[in-house]
N, C-alpha and C positions, 0 to 999 in steps of 0.2 A: 639228297635223292634230286632235286628240282635243280641244282646247278648242274650237276655231269646231265643232265638230258637237255640244258641249254647250252653245257661246252659241244655235246655230241651232236647239237641242233643249229648249228651255227651259221653252216651254209645255206640251210633252210631259214633263216631268222635275215640272214643278209640279204637275201634274194624279196624276200618278202619286205623285207625296208625296201630295195631298191623301186619292187612292183608297187607299193602303196605310199612315197616318197615320203616316207615318216624316217625320221633318222634311226641307223643301227640301236643304237643303245635304250631310244626310247621302245622298240619292239621288244627288245630284250628285257626290260623290265617290265611291261605289260603283262607279257609272256610269262614271268617270273611271278609278278603277284597274283597273275589270275590262276596259274597252279597251285598256288600256297593255300590259297584262298578255298580252292576246290578241295585240295587234300582236305583242308579243316571240315568242307564241309564232308566231305567221305567219312572219314574218322571219326567225328562230332557225333554221329546220327544213326541210326538203324535203317538202311533205306527201306521205302514202301512205295507205293502207289500215290500214297493221298500227302506223302510229307510236301512240308514246306519246302524241299533245296531247289525249287524252280524259281523261287521268290528269294533266295541266300542268291540264284547265281545274276541274279536281275540287280539287286542290291551290290555285288560285286563289279559287275561292270560298270556299273552308277558311279562308286567309286574311284573305279582304275579311271573313266573315263574326267571326273572331276580331277585327280590328281595328276593327268600328262595334258589337259585341256585340250581333248579330243572326244570330238561327240562319240555318244554311245553306239551310233551306229558303225563310226569305226574302227572302235576298240571291239565290236561282237566281228566284223569282218574282217580284221587281222585275227584274230581267236580261230576264227571258222576258217579261215584259209589257212593258219598254221596248222589244223588238229586237223581237216578233213579234207583240204586237196592238193597241198603239198605231201604228197607220200611218195615214200620209196619204193621203186617193183618191189622191195623185198616186205616193204609192208602191205602191198598191194597181196602179193603171194601167200605171204602169212595168215593173212584176214580170211583168203580163198580157202584156203587150208583148214580152219578153225569153222571156218562156214560148213567146209564140205564133212567137217568130223561131226558138228552139233548134226546136221539133216541124216547122218547114216547112224545117229544113237538115236533121235526122234523115231526112223523108218523100225528100228529093232525093236519099239518100244508095240 
């Protein structure tokens, strides 16, 4: 699943690579490693407001930082840009539609 997502997002990864001056393969591997860790966290625990997942995310970023010899802030910046800043128009529209549907459900209750 992660591999498919990375293939579908290769243009985004390439643009992020150019913008951040980090080699394409390194950016791709950072994103891959993070998503693999994220999926392991998601599927290994029952989510709650008091879980320790934030610590696991921190450890994941620290591990990736050491592995690719980049600062934690650089790794976090790459991941944040990939996940939240580099969204396609379709993703923005889909999110707006989801929020609208959620708001309608809330108002109906």
